[in-house]
Structure formats: structure tokens, C-alpha cells
VOMIGU-116137 format. One record per residue (C-alpha): chain; x, y, z; residue number from 1. Coordinates in steps of 0.02 Angstrom, whole numbers, plus 50000, padded with zeros to 5 digits. Example, Ala and Ser with C-alpha at 12.3 -4.5 7.8 and 13.67 -1.06 7.14 Angstrom:
2
{r 'A',{50615,49775,50390},1}
{r 'A',{50684,49947,50357},2}
// end
This chain:
614
{r 'A',{50425,49492,49414},1}
{r 'A',{50298,49387,49344},2}
{r 'A',{50175,49511,49396},3}
{r 'A',{50062,49599,49254},4}
{r 'A',{50192,49754,49243},5}
{r 'A',{50351,49641,49248},6}
{r 'A',{50297,49535,49104},7}
{r 'A',{50240,49701,49005},8}
{r 'A',{50404,49774,49026},9}
{r 'A',{50486,49625,48979},10}
{r 'A',{50391,49609,48818},11}
{r 'A',{50423,49782,48779},12}
{r 'A',{50604,49760,48812},13}
{r 'A',{50598,49598,48705},14}
{r 'A',{50517,49686,48574},15}
{r 'A',{50641,49824,48566},16}
{r 'A',{50798,49733,48583},17}
{r 'A',{50774,49562,48520},18}
{r 'A',{50640,49540,48406},19}
{r 'A',{50744,49594,48269},20}
{r 'A',{50838,49431,48267},21}
{r 'A',{50731,49308,48366},22}
{r 'A',{50556,49368,48293},23}
{r 'A',{50424,49462,48373},24}
{r 'A',{50352,49306,48448},25}
{r 'A',{50509,49238,48521},26}
{r 'A',{50492,49090,48395},27}
{r 'A',{50638,49124,48284},28}
{r 'A',{50688,49240,48139},29}
{r 'A',{50798,49233,48001},30}
{r 'A',{50952,49265,48118},31}
{r 'A',{50922,49183,48273},32}
{r 'A',{50846,49028,48356},33}
{r 'A',{50673,49014,48442},34}
{r 'A',{50689,49059,48627},35}
{r 'A',{50519,48997,48675},36}
{r 'A',{50593,48816,48723},37}
{r 'A',{50698,48778,48867},38}
{r 'A',{50848,48694,48758},39}
{r 'A',{50953,48842,48755},40}
{r 'A',{51143,48818,48700},41}
{r 'A',{51201,48939,48841},42}
{r 'A',{51112,48829,48970},43}
{r 'A',{50939,48820,49047},44}
{r 'A',{50936,48906,49186},45}
{r 'A',{50871,49080,49221},46}
{r 'A',{51036,49140,49277},47}
{r 'A',{51112,49066,49116},48}
{r 'A',{50976,49183,49019},49}
{r 'A',{51031,49328,49134},50}
{r 'A',{51211,49300,49091},51}
{r 'A',{51183,49296,48905},52}
{r 'A',{51091,49463,48911},53}
{r 'A',{51238,49540,49017},54}
{r 'A',{51384,49468,48933},55}
{r 'A',{51326,49407,48771},56}
{r 'A',{51385,49244,48677},57}
{r 'A',{51571,49255,48611},58}
{r 'A',{51589,49212,48430},59}
{r 'A',{51405,49258,48379},60}
{r 'A',{51301,49385,48344},61}
{r 'A',{51222,49409,48523},62}
{r 'A',{51319,49547,48604},63}
{r 'A',{51289,49622,48765},64}
{r 'A',{51140,49752,48763},65}
{r 'A',{51183,49880,48905},66}
{r 'A',{51035,49828,48993},67}
{r 'A',{51003,49868,49176},68}
{r 'A',{50998,49720,49295},69}
{r 'A',{50806,49750,49327},70}
{r 'A',{50791,49750,49132},71}
{r 'A',{50901,49591,49104},72}
{r 'A',{50787,49503,49243},73}
{r 'A',{50616,49572,49153},74}
{r 'A',{50664,49498,48984},75}
{r 'A',{50708,49333,49080},76}
{r 'A',{50536,49329,49151},77}
{r 'A',{50461,49360,48996},78}
{r 'A',{50546,49220,48897},79}
{r 'A',{50499,49104,49053},80}
{r 'A',{50323,49141,49043},81}
{r 'A',{50325,49091,48854},82}
{r 'A',{50428,48941,48892},83}
{r 'A',{50304,48881,49006},84}
{r 'A',{50147,48905,48901},85}
{r 'A',{50240,48787,48790},86}
{r 'A',{50303,48657,48937},87}
{r 'A',{50139,48658,49017},88}
{r 'A',{50050,48583,48869},89}
{r 'A',{50164,48438,48866},90}
{r 'A',{50201,48397,49052},91}
{r 'A',{50075,48331,49181},92}
{r 'A',{50112,48413,49370},93}
{r 'A',{50148,48283,49494},94}
{r 'A',{50085,48332,49656},95}
{r 'A',{50180,48326,49820},96}
{r 'A',{50152,48180,49941},97}
{r 'A',{50172,48257,50115},98}
{r 'A',{50157,48169,50280},99}
{r 'A',{50251,48258,50424},100}
{r 'A',{50214,48183,50604},101}
{r 'A',{50239,48267,50780},102}
{r 'A',{50392,48150,50796},103}
{r 'A',{50469,48236,50643},104}
{r 'A',{50436,48405,50684},105}
{r 'A',{50518,48367,50859},106}
{r 'A',{50678,48288,50781},107}
{r 'A',{50679,48427,50631},108}
{r 'A',{50838,48512,50658},109}
{r 'A',{50927,48344,50649},110}
{r 'A',{50844,48307,50482},111}
{r 'A',{50945,48350,50328},112}
{r 'A',{50825,48336,50178},113}
{r 'A',{50700,48455,50240},114}
{r 'A',{50666,48608,50326},115}
{r 'A',{50500,48593,50433},116}
{r 'A',{50482,48729,50566},117}
{r 'A',{50515,48918,50537},118}
{r 'A',{50670,48900,50638},119}
{r 'A',{50731,48748,50573},120}
{r 'A',{50690,48665,50739},121}
{r 'A',{50569,48698,50891},122}
{r 'A',{50712,48771,50980},123}
{r 'A',{50736,48934,50872},124}
{r 'A',{50923,48883,50824},125}
{r 'A',{50911,48891,50636},126}
{r 'A',{51066,48805,50624},127}
{r 'A',{51084,48670,50491},128}
{r 'A',{51183,48509,50535},129}
{r 'A',{51242,48491,50348},130}
{r 'A',{51428,48498,50327},131}
{r 'A',{51465,48474,50133},132}
{r 'A',{51477,48670,50105},133}
{r 'A',{51626,48728,50199},134}
{r 'A',{51749,48876,50202},135}
{r 'A',{51853,48771,50072},136}
{r 'A',{51721,48768,49934},137}
{r 'A',{51579,48900,49971},138}
{r 'A',{51653,49006,49846},139}
{r 'A',{51602,48877,49708},140}
{r 'A',{51429,48896,49744},141}
{r 'A',{51322,48927,49581},142}
{r 'A',{51143,48974,49556},143}
{r 'A',{51044,48805,49511},144}
{r 'A',{50876,48889,49471},145}
{r 'A',{50786,49043,49510},146}
{r 'A',{50584,49058,49529},147}
{r 'A',{50514,49219,49488},148}
{r 'A',{50342,49255,49593},149}
{r 'A',{50187,49340,49525},150}
{r 'A',{50159,49468,49667},151}
{r 'A',{50189,49653,49670},152}
{r 'A',{50351,49732,49672},153}
{r 'A',{50281,49845,49822},154}
{r 'A',{50269,49688,49936},155}
{r 'A',{50423,49619,50025},156}
{r 'A',{50464,49454,50044},157}
{r 'A',{50492,49408,50230},158}
{r 'A',{50432,49216,50229},159}
{r 'A',{50545,49066,50277},160}
{r 'A',{50505,48934,50157},161}
{r 'A',{50476,48749,50213},162}
{r 'A',{50533,48600,50127},163}
{r 'A',{50470,48417,50128},164}
{r 'A',{50463,48286,50002},165}
{r 'A',{50562,48395,49875},166}
{r 'A',{50425,48535,49880},167}
{r 'A',{50453,48699,49943},168}
{r 'A',{50300,48778,50025},169}
{r 'A',{50300,48972,50060},170}
{r 'A',{50192,49108,50066},171}
{r 'A',{50194,49246,49938},172}
{r 'A',{50138,49428,50002},173}
{r 'A',{50006,49485,50028},174}
{r 'A',{49913,49323,50052},175}
{r 'A',{49964,49174,49924},176}
{r 'A',{50029,48999,49971},177}
{r 'A',{50146,48924,49829},178}
{r 'A',{50197,48753,49819},179}
{r 'A',{50375,48736,49712},180}
{r 'A',{50460,48589,49649},181}
{r 'A',{50632,48597,49731},182}
{r 'A',{50724,48513,49574},183}
{r 'A',{50681,48632,49446},184}
{r 'A',{50588,48787,49529},185}
{r 'A',{50423,48752,49451},186}
{r 'A',{50268,48803,49533},187}
{r 'A',{50150,48655,49577},188}
{r 'A',{49997,48742,49631},189}
{r 'A',{49952,48915,49708},190}
{r 'A',{49828,48963,49832},191}
{r 'A',{49760,49147,49845},192}
{r 'A',{49654,49220,49985},193}
{r 'A',{49553,49356,49941},194}
{r 'A',{49572,49511,50059},195}
{r 'A',{49465,49649,50084},196}
{r 'A',{49518,49848,50072},197}
{r 'A',{49589,49960,50193},198}
{r 'A',{49661,49837,50295},199}
{r 'A',{49741,49894,50460},200}
{r 'A',{49935,49865,50417},201}
{r 'A',{50066,49950,50505},202}
{r 'A',{50223,49884,50414},203}
{r 'A',{50192,49814,50236},204}
{r 'A',{50076,49694,50181},205}
{r 'A',{50193,49535,50233},206}
{r 'A',{50189,49366,50287},207}
{r 'A',{50329,49264,50363},208}
{r 'A',{50274,49084,50328},209}
{r 'A',{50171,48930,50347},210}
{r 'A',{50176,48792,50477},211}
{r 'A',{50155,48608,50422},212}
{r 'A',{50091,48439,50500},213}
{r 'A',{50024,48279,50407},214}
{r 'A',{49987,48341,50242},215}
{r 'A',{49902,48514,50290},216}
{r 'A',{49981,48677,50280},217}
{r 'A',{49935,48805,50416},218}
{r 'A',{49944,49013,50365},219}
{r 'A',{49878,49172,50441},220}
{r 'A',{49817,49298,50338},221}
{r 'A',{49814,49492,50338},222}
{r 'A',{49625,49494,50376},223}
{r 'A',{49666,49392,50526},224}
{r 'A',{49606,49214,50468},225}
{r 'A',{49678,49050,50497},226}
{r 'A',{49678,48924,50347},227}
{r 'A',{49713,48738,50332},228}
{r 'A',{49764,48711,50165},229}
{r 'A',{49799,48527,50075},230}
{r 'A',{49984,48525,50044},231}
{r 'A',{49957,48411,49890},232}
{r 'A',{49838,48511,49800},233}
{r 'A',{49815,48684,49882},234}
{r 'A',{49636,48663,49918},235}
{r 'A',{49568,48746,50088},236}
{r 'A',{49510,48614,50213},237}
{r 'A',{49449,48743,50347},238}
{r 'A',{49447,48923,50395},239}
{r 'A',{49424,49011,50548},240}
{r 'A',{49415,49207,50590},241}
{r 'A',{49558,49232,50731},242}
{r 'A',{49516,49411,50761},243}
{r 'A',{49429,49551,50674},244}
{r 'A',{49521,49684,50557},245}
{r 'A',{49388,49813,50620},246}
{r 'A',{49469,49803,50799},247}
{r 'A',{49646,49834,50729},248}
{r 'A',{49709,49650,50702},249}
{r 'A',{49800,49577,50567},250}
{r 'A',{49918,49403,50550},251}
{r 'A',{50091,49418,50484},252}
{r 'A',{50166,49280,50605},253}
{r 'A',{50215,49107,50535},254}
{r 'A',{50118,48991,50652},255}
{r 'A',{50192,48852,50756},256}
{r 'A',{50155,48672,50773},257}
{r 'A',{50141,48599,50958},258}
{r 'A',{50076,48425,50961},259}
{r 'A',{49910,48421,50882},260}
{r 'A',{49891,48608,50895},261}
{r 'A',{49925,48770,50773},262}
{r 'A',{49979,48916,50889},263}
{r 'A',{49965,49086,50804},264}
{r 'A',{49999,49272,50854},265}
{r 'A',{49924,49437,50793},266}
{r 'A',{49990,49589,50723},267}
{r 'A',{49919,49766,50776},268}
{r 'A',{50018,49857,50911},269}
{r 'A',{49999,50022,50819},270}
{r 'A',{49823,50002,50798},271}
{r 'A',{49769,49990,50994},272}
{r 'A',{49722,49809,50989},273}
{r 'A',{49733,49692,51151},274}
{r 'A',{49854,49562,51093},275}
{r 'A',{49858,49376,51116},276}
{r 'A',{49912,49196,51066},277}
{r 'A',{49782,49069,51016},278}
{r 'A',{49801,48887,50997},279}
{r 'A',{49688,48789,50871},280}
{r 'A',{49661,48597,50839},281}
{r 'A',{49748,48562,50683},282}
{r 'A',{49612,48429,50625},283}
{r 'A',{49466,48544,50656},284}
{r 'A',{49498,48722,50685},285}
{r 'A',{49427,48722,50844},286}
{r 'A',{49510,48857,50971},287}
{r 'A',{49580,48767,51114},288}
{r 'A',{49646,48912,51214},289}
{r 'A',{49686,49090,51204},290}
{r 'A',{49817,49198,51319},291}
{r 'A',{49796,49381,51314},292}
{r 'A',{49954,49477,51332},293}
{r 'A',{49871,49612,51406},294}
{r 'A',{49801,49561,51564},295}
{r 'A',{49627,49639,51602},296}
{r 'A',{49546,49678,51776},297}
{r 'A',{49598,49554,51923},298}
{r 'A',{49694,49462,51807},299}
{r 'A',{49889,49429,51860},300}
{r 'A',{49989,49601,51801},301}
{r 'A',{49839,49706,51778},302}
{r 'A',{49915,49820,51919},303}
{r 'A',{50036,49871,51787},304}
{r 'A',{49907,49971,51686},305}
{r 'A',{49811,50121,51748},306}
{r 'A',{49665,50238,51666},307}
{r 'A',{49596,50077,51575},308}
{r 'A',{49739,50078,51451},309}
{r 'A',{49754,49892,51449},310}
{r 'A',{49599,49898,51344},311}
{r 'A',{49704,49965,51198},312}
{r 'A',{49856,49916,51273},313}
{r 'A',{49956,49837,51109},314}
{r 'A',{50056,49691,51142},315}
{r 'A',{50077,49593,50980},316}
{r 'A',{50150,49435,50943},317}
{r 'A',{50189,49428,50771},318}
{r 'A',{50355,49327,50769},319}
{r 'A',{50362,49140,50799},320}
{r 'A',{50400,49072,50965},321}
{r 'A',{50497,48911,51022},322}
{r 'A',{50444,48763,51124},323}
{r 'A',{50526,48639,51249},324}
{r 'A',{50439,48467,51233},325}
{r 'A',{50525,48400,51403},326}
{r 'A',{50446,48557,51497},327}
{r 'A',{50303,48576,51389},328}
{r 'A',{50331,48766,51387},329}
{r 'A',{50301,48881,51249},330}
{r 'A',{50404,49027,51232},331}
{r 'A',{50333,49195,51145},332}
{r 'A',{50392,49362,51124},333}
{r 'A',{50266,49503,51159},334}
{r 'A',{50286,49673,51061},335}
{r 'A',{50264,49853,51112},336}
{r 'A',{50124,49935,51211},337}
{r 'A',{50005,50061,51130},338}
{r 'A',{50018,50201,51104},339}
{r 'A',{50197,50214,51056},340}
{r 'A',{50319,50342,51115},341}
{r 'A',{50188,50439,51225},342}
{r 'A',{50168,50337,51380},343}
{r 'A',{50088,50461,51507},344}
{r 'A',{49910,50391,51449},345}
{r 'A',{49972,50213,51506},346}
{r 'A',{50058,50225,51685},347}
{r 'A',{50146,50056,51749},348}
{r 'A',{50269,49937,51681},349}
{r 'A',{50122,49881,51539},350}
{r 'A',{50150,49693,51565},351}
{r 'A',{50169,49594,51463},352}
{r 'A',{50229,49706,51335},353}
{r 'A',{50410,49689,51284},354}
{r 'A',{50419,49531,51381},355}
{r 'A',{50446,49337,51338},356}
{r 'A',{50308,49241,51408},357}
{r 'A',{50313,49059,51449},358}
{r 'A',{50155,48962,51440},359}
{r 'A',{50094,48780,51478},360}
{r 'A',{50072,48734,51297},361}
{r 'A',{49934,48603,51339},362}
{r 'A',{49824,48735,51438},363}
{r 'A',{49887,48910,51365},364}
{r 'A',{49917,48964,51569},365}
{r 'A',{50067,49078,51602},366}
{r 'A',{50199,48979,51695},367}
{r 'A',{50316,49138,51693},368}
{r 'A',{50358,49304,51620},369}
{r 'A',{50523,49409,51592},370}
{r 'A',{50495,49604,51548},371}
{r 'A',{50651,49672,51448},372}
{r 'A',{50580,49852,51437},373}
{r 'A',{50464,49899,51572},374}
{r 'A',{50349,50056,51523},375}
{r 'A',{50427,50049,51352},376}
{r 'A',{50438,50238,51261},377}
{r 'A',{50535,50193,51102},378}
{r 'A',{50446,50047,51012},379}
{r 'A',{50589,49909,51060},380}
{r 'A',{50476,49776,51053},381}
{r 'A',{50516,49603,51101},382}
{r 'A',{50471,49517,50945},383}
{r 'A',{50626,49398,50921},384}
{r 'A',{50638,49226,50909},385}
{r 'A',{50690,49133,51074},386}
{r 'A',{50840,49025,51064},387}
{r 'A',{50842,48882,51187},388}
{r 'A',{51005,48809,51234},389}
{r 'A',{51100,48713,51364},390}
{r 'A',{51246,48811,51424},391}
{r 'A',{51384,48790,51556},392}
{r 'A',{51343,48940,51676},393}
{r 'A',{51454,48951,51829},394}
{r 'A',{51529,48761,51812},395}
{r 'A',{51335,48708,51800},396}
{r 'A',{51234,48646,51646},397}
{r 'A',{51071,48759,51635},398}
{r 'A',{50929,48749,51513},399}
{r 'A',{50922,48941,51468},400}
{r 'A',{50849,49059,51331},401}
{r 'A',{50967,49157,51252},402}
{r 'A',{50888,49335,51183},403}
{r 'A',{50963,49475,51090},404}
{r 'A',{50840,49609,51121},405}
{r 'A',{50797,49766,51006},406}
{r 'A',{50837,49882,51171},407}
{r 'A',{51016,49833,51132},408}
{r 'A',{51047,49707,51285},409}
{r 'A',{51083,49515,51264},410}
{r 'A',{51000,49406,51396},411}
{r 'A',{51020,49236,51462},412}
{r 'A',{50868,49174,51564},413}
{r 'A',{50821,48999,51647},414}
{r 'A',{50698,48934,51543},415}
{r 'A',{50607,48832,51678},416}
{r 'A',{50572,48980,51791},417}
{r 'A',{50620,49136,51699},418}
{r 'A',{50758,49179,51821},419}
{r 'A',{50883,49317,51755},420}
{r 'A',{51052,49236,51740},421}
{r 'A',{51161,49367,51624},422}
{r 'A',{51132,49516,51523},423}
{r 'A',{51251,49645,51436},424}
{r 'A',{51256,49767,51289},425}
{r 'A',{51289,49685,51127},426}
{r 'A',{51265,49863,51033},427}
{r 'A',{51303,50047,51094},428}
{r 'A',{51168,50087,51230},429}
{r 'A',{51142,50253,51307},430}
{r 'A',{50965,50234,51388},431}
{r 'A',{51021,50112,51524},432}
{r 'A',{51182,50110,51615},433}
{r 'A',{51160,49919,51634},434}
{r 'A',{51041,49795,51724},435}
{r 'A',{51014,49757,51900},436}
{r 'A',{51026,49585,51978},437}
{r 'A',{50838,49551,51925},438}
{r 'A',{50883,49596,51742},439}
{r 'A',{50791,49765,51762},440}
{r 'A',{50872,49913,51665},441}
{r 'A',{50947,50051,51767},442}
{r 'A',{50892,50200,51681},443}
{r 'A',{50981,50355,51624},444}
{r 'A',{50926,50538,51572},445}
{r 'A',{50934,50476,51386},446}
{r 'A',{50777,50357,51423},447}
{r 'A',{50668,50482,51457},448}
{r 'A',{50573,50552,51289},449}
{r 'A',{50523,50720,51276},450}
{r 'A',{50420,50827,51168},451}
{r 'A',{50583,50930,51112},452}
{r 'A',{50664,50760,51070},453}
{r 'A',{50795,50645,51157},454}
{r 'A',{50948,50567,51060},455}
{r 'A',{50951,50383,51108},456}
{r 'A',{51052,50223,51064},457}
{r 'A',{51011,50111,50999},458}
{r 'A',{50899,50178,50858},459}
{r 'A',{50719,50138,50845},460}
{r 'A',{50756,49992,50738},461}
{r 'A',{50841,49919,50890},462}
{r 'A',{51002,49837,50919},463}
{r 'A',{50916,49699,50816},464}
{r 'A',{50726,49690,50746},465}
{r 'A',{50629,49529,50717},466}
{r 'A',{50759,49451,50615},467}
{r 'A',{50796,49276,50675},468}
{r 'A',{50966,49245,50755},469}
{r 'A',{51068,49084,50751},470}
{r 'A',{51140,48969,50874},471}
{r 'A',{51286,48844,50861},472}
{r 'A',{51283,48722,51010},473}
{r 'A',{51461,48653,50959},474}
{r 'A',{51557,48820,50990},475}
{r 'A',{51411,48902,51101},476}
{r 'A',{51405,49046,50983},477}
{r 'A',{51256,49169,50961},478}
{r 'A',{51245,49248,50796},479}
{r 'A',{51149,49392,50760},480}
{r 'A',{51131,49521,50632},481}
{r 'A',{51129,49684,50726},482}
{r 'A',{51123,49877,50686},483}
{r 'A',{51219,50004,50772},484}
{r 'A',{51130,50184,50754},485}
{r 'A',{51040,50310,50855},486}
{r 'A',{50878,50398,50861},487}
{r 'A',{50788,50555,50906},488}
{r 'A',{50641,50510,50994},489}
{r 'A',{50489,50634,51030},490}
{r 'A',{50323,50629,51118},491}
{r 'A',{50155,50703,51097},492}
{r 'A',{50057,50776,51249},493}
{r 'A',{49949,50638,51308},494}
{r 'A',{49781,50747,51286},495}
{r 'A',{49823,50746,51104},496}
{r 'A',{49839,50563,51064},497}
{r 'A',{49699,50517,50970},498}
{r 'A',{49639,50364,50862},499}
{r 'A',{49682,50415,50685},500}
{r 'A',{49650,50350,50508},501}
{r 'A',{49615,50164,50519},502}
{r 'A',{49632,50158,50707},503}
{r 'A',{49809,50207,50706},504}
{r 'A',{49855,50235,50899},505}
{r 'A',{50029,50320,50910},506}
{r 'A',{50095,50472,50991},507}
{r 'A',{50234,50568,50896},508}
{r 'A',{50373,50454,50842},509}
{r 'A',{50565,50454,50806},510}
{r 'A',{50698,50490,50672},511}
{r 'A',{50851,50415,50634},512}
{r 'A',{50996,50538,50684},513}
{r 'A',{51124,50445,50575},514}
{r 'A',{51125,50301,50454},515}
{r 'A',{51126,50134,50547},516}
{r 'A',{51264,50016,50514},517}
{r 'A',{51241,49816,50489},518}
{r 'A',{51342,49710,50583},519}
{r 'A',{51349,49529,50598},520}
{r 'A',{51403,49499,50774},521}
{r 'A',{51462,49322,50854},522}
{r 'A',{51421,49317,51043},523}
{r 'A',{51476,49201,51183},524}
{r 'A',{51306,49129,51219},525}
{r 'A',{51352,49118,51395},526}
{r 'A',{51407,49289,51443},527}
{r 'A',{51358,49384,51286},528}
{r 'A',{51541,49440,51267},529}
{r 'A',{51594,49483,51090},530}
{r 'A',{51695,49347,50987},531}
{r 'A',{51701,49448,50824},532}
{r 'A',{51601,49560,50712},533}
{r 'A',{51594,49587,50533},534}
{r 'A',{51509,49747,50457},535}
{r 'A',{51424,49700,50294},536}
{r 'A',{51458,49815,50133},537}
{r 'A',{51317,49914,50074},538}
{r 'A',{51335,49823,49897},539}
{r 'A',{51182,49891,49819},540}
{r 'A',{51120,50057,49892},541}
{r 'A',{50948,50039,49806},542}
{r 'A',{50909,49899,49929},543}
{r 'A',{51002,49973,50076},544}
{r 'A',{50909,49949,50229},545}
{r 'A',{50848,49771,50194},546}
{r 'A',{50937,49629,50283},547}
{r 'A',{50900,49459,50341},548}
{r 'A',{50931,49348,50495},549}
{r 'A',{51059,49223,50504},550}
{r 'A',{51083,49033,50457},551}
{r 'A',{51218,48939,50527},552}
{r 'A',{51290,48758,50469},553}
{r 'A',{51391,48629,50547},554}
{r 'A',{51500,48649,50391},555}
{r 'A',{51569,48804,50478},556}
{r 'A',{51493,48936,50354},557}
{r 'A',{51362,49057,50405},558}
{r 'A',{51235,49155,50277},559}
{r 'A',{51138,49312,50293},560}
{r 'A',{51091,49443,50176},561}
{r 'A',{51100,49652,50160},562}
{r 'A',{51054,49780,50027},563}
{r 'A',{51016,49649,49891},564}
{r 'A',{51173,49516,49920},565}
{r 'A',{51180,49354,49999},566}
{r 'A',{51347,49336,50109},567}
{r 'A',{51437,49190,50168},568}
{r 'A',{51551,49206,50318},569}
{r 'A',{51671,49102,50404},570}
{r 'A',{51576,49048,50583},571}
{r 'A',{51745,49055,50675},572}
{r 'A',{51808,49224,50624},573}
{r 'A',{51678,49317,50524},574}
{r 'A',{51790,49320,50366},575}
{r 'A',{51686,49345,50200},576}
{r 'A',{51692,49200,50092},577}
{r 'A',{51570,49230,49955},578}
{r 'A',{51436,49336,49917},579}
{r 'A',{51311,49351,49764},580}
{r 'A',{51213,49491,49708},581}
{r 'A',{51021,49453,49700},582}
{r 'A',{50948,49608,49635},583}
{r 'A',{50807,49639,49747},584}
{r 'A',{50758,49680,49926},585}
{r 'A',{50826,49555,50049},586}
{r 'A',{50721,49529,50214},587}
{r 'A',{50707,49333,50208},588}
{r 'A',{50828,49236,50297},589}
{r 'A',{50916,49094,50193},590}
{r 'A',{50871,48906,50236},591}
{r 'A',{50979,48747,50188},592}
{r 'A',{50927,48569,50158},593}
{r 'A',{50988,48419,50043},594}
{r 'A',{50903,48387,49867},595}
{r 'A',{50961,48220,49794},596}
{r 'A',{51094,48209,49925},597}
{r 'A',{51178,48378,49891},598}
{r 'A',{51171,48530,50005},599}
{r 'A',{51093,48682,49941},600}
{r 'A',{51051,48848,49997},601}
{r 'A',{50891,48931,49968},602}
{r 'A',{50856,49120,49979},603}
{r 'A',{50718,49250,49919},604}
{r 'A',{50755,49422,49855},605}
{r 'A',{50653,49550,49767},606}
{r 'A',{50514,49441,49684},607}
{r 'A',{50628,49281,49657},608}
{r 'A',{50672,49118,49748},609}
{r 'A',{50858,49071,49716},610}
{r 'A',{50919,48901,49748},611}
{r 'A',{51120,48894,49755},612}
{r 'A',{51228,48731,49764},613}
{r 'A',{51401,48672,49718},614}
// end
């Protein structure tokens, strides 16, 4: 809410409701004190000011003003802009000293005072080893501070913050990187990458985060560039063009560090791209290797494409993968074929779309692949986070990948060779009656998309979308924020499918047949059997449909968001333990770390970053 419009609205609201007592410049009037400094008697946090506007101050002339949630936050943002102007004149910003080694990244999941990788660790677990917050005390969580961002309200936050040296690094849509002091929520520095107009962006001007190695941050941009940014100052060290937006490419993925390389994927599945993954030398920006997710003529898998459809085959790679250092294998999910829905122009299985590819991380060569949805007609891309686990399967310990796919099935694969081990639906599925011994779907009549429309479960958003799951090794539990719903899928005649405005390349589409229900599900990781499920209440219909992935903790509490609210659930049972309204869209997954020895939880909603602690 620190954008120009938010500050203007806050100023106008202040002049109308508050200036009579506090003065037109908020420096105090005859009846009330100055609000320009941070020394408020009601408390210095943003939430304390919010509560004062909401509830008033008993025993004083300050009464509740009857403002909406948004109006209260706009006034808080305006007052903060004034106090920062005063505070900035009297303080020196201490730049962060960050030095993150590859050994630290390999051990990231077990480090408590940081969050160094998109998924918390290279294995995709998104599980914190912290125990301080437990089912017994989670209801005592309080807001420690709130940071208002400067971006547009039209842009949604989907980024996972990284934390090192008491500094939070995250992206602010559409293309800024911000460093924030974790102790007080103050901005340390900001870098904004200028963007051209008319970019080919399918699903919002979003970015899902940065990667960190040494003292350098790495970020992909909407115009498909990769930047290396100094973590101390925000200055650019190097910049390379990964692909051209004129060809339909953009980047929204959070990169992944593997040894001395930065791995990045691309977006653009709706714009007829030929998708790929690329690795760059972290020190120089020189490309090390590139793997195309759509094979060309004579390449492995090329027979799965006919009519030269591979040239515009799609296969985006816009969700961060996982890495096994022992096998030196990189695992990454691949998105939908292009054009969506109308599949007659691209006969065949259309490899490697809707697949997981396992690549030798050093060379970028394919080790194996597994295709979840051959010849996809429903936009059920496999842009999900691979979860690497060691599970007991039939009495034998197996190194596996666990995967709740958008197509509605849960899979367990051997991560050394891709062998299909288990598969079961985790939401209602009608397009397939099951999976055969190789994991290939057994299709029903509901699988065929027609010109008149076919009603199919799951809905177009899938059993789950890109929002990351969580895995608890202790209880062998896979936690996923799922949706139960159906859609009517239709397709255009193949002869009618043409490149549209900005290169958009789709054939007809889908419409939700009912309102999808958001459900957190705990699955037995080895079998996919349901342990429990919890349907989240639509606490704020204004933000309905916005939800996050899952953070689990060793303390027995998991966190997720839905419809403008953060929820804490008991991991053993799914029982709700705590919730807090955040007053904005919630599409960013919470993280947890220790700050000065105490466990905290950070989450982004709307245009603000919230930090909670006991």
C-alpha cells in the first residue's frame, strides 16, 4: 500500500478523519500528539496503529472511526511514509553481510536462522526443523511488524523470501528485488529492473523469488533476462538475456543453485514457445548447458510430435525443481503442450510436456523422464515442486520422488531411474479410471475434450496447481493444499487455431462447473492414502481463490493461507489451531526461521510482508 495511489488515499483519509486533532501535517494539533515519530503510546508496530484505528483508545478522545480494513491500512501506510522521512534523516542504513556457500545450501533444510533455498532445502520438503511454535502455544502468535511494499495492487505476490544474516531478500512484482531488515521490517535497498511494454505474460506479472550464492542474488525477469545482484548493495554484477520475449518467453520462476551454477526455467506455454532449462555460471553469467523440453527432429522423444508441432510445442519450466547431490540429478517439472485444449494439431504423447525430467546436473543431459499426462488436453501441466524422500516401500528403503500432480493423481517414482512405484487419486478424478503398471493413465470418456464441451474432474486448476507441498520425514506425511472441483472443457477445430494477440496460442478453453473447494490433505507418502483432510473456510470472499502452498514444522504445526487469511493446523490431525486475517490476496507460502533465537513466521499478503512471533 505504499504505491502512489495508496499513499494518496491514506493522505485523503487522514485529512478527513484525523487532521482535525493531529494537524494537517500529522505533527500534532491542539488536541492530539504528533504522529510523525515512531514513539506511539499504543505501540510502535503497524498492527498497533491498525488496532488503534479499529478500536480507538479507551479513556481518550480517540474513538473507533468506523473505517474499512483497507482504509485503516492506507492510513497506516501514510503515517509510516511520514515517520520514515523523519527516521531516515537520523539513521544510517547498515548493509547486510551475506556469504552463503554451496555447503550451506546443501545443508539448508537443517539451518534454523535462515531460509536459503526456494523450498527451504534442495529436496523440496518445505519443512522447518524448528519446534518452538507448537500446538500448545501457536495461538499466542502476535504480529511483530508489517512491511508495506511499493508495487501496484494489481500485481500479486507469489514469491518465497530468502533469509540470511537477519536480512530478508524477496521479489516485488513485477520486477523489483528488495532487501528488508528482518528485525524491524525496514527496507535496506531496492533494485528495479525496467521492463518493456506488451510483454507476453499469461497469468499475471508475477515472480516467485531469488536464489542466493556467496554474496550474490540471482533473479529472472519478465523480459526473460537473468540478473546477478550484489546482496549487500543491490547493484547489478552481470545480466544476460536467457530468451527473447518476442518469441513468447518470460521468466517467473525462482532460480535454483546447483554447485557453481544457476538453473533457470522459462514461462510461455500459452505463447507457443519451445521450452527449456538453462544453467549459467554463477560468477560470470556464461551459459553452461541448455536442455530443451520439446525435442527437435532426431532427438530422443521427437517421434511423440507430428506435423512439426514441436516448433511451438510449449513445455514451460516455471516452477523451481529439486536436486539430489548424491546422484547429481536435477529434477524439474514441465508444463503444458501448446496449443492448449485443441490437441489434434499436435498428434502424439508430446514429450516432455506434463512430465518430470531428471537431468545430469553437470552436463544437462537427460537421465530419465516420466510423463504424468500424455497428450494433455486439459492444461494439467506438471509445474509442481518435486519432493525427494527416502521411504519404506514393501519393506525396502527406496530413494523416491513424491508428486501430487495437477491431473489429480499422487505418484511415487524411483528417483534414480524413474520407475513408477505407486499412484492413486487424491481428489475426485473422472478422466481416468486409474493408472496401469507403468503409471500411464487408463482413460475414460470424460478424458476426451469435445467441441460441445465435456464435464471433467478435476477442474482446470487441477487437484493442485503450482503451490508447493510439504513433506514431514518423521511421520512420512505428504501435505498438499488441494482443490476439489470440475470444469467443462471445450476445444476449437484445429483449422481455426491461429496465433493471437501477442502470440497467444490456445484452442478454446474451459469454465469452472462449480466452485472449487480448498482442502488441505495429509497423505501417507508411500501409498497416497488419506490420513486426514481439512476444508479451509472462505474467511474473506473478497480474496476467494487465492491460496498458498504449505509450510510444515518439527513442532507439529503447519501453516498455509487461503482467501486473505493465514491458518495454523495441527499436523497430526488437521485441527485448526490459529488464524489471522491479512487483508489481501494470499498466494505466497509462509516460511519460518529464528530471529535473535526465537522462531518467527513470515508471510506475504496483498502488498505487505507480515512477521509473526510468540
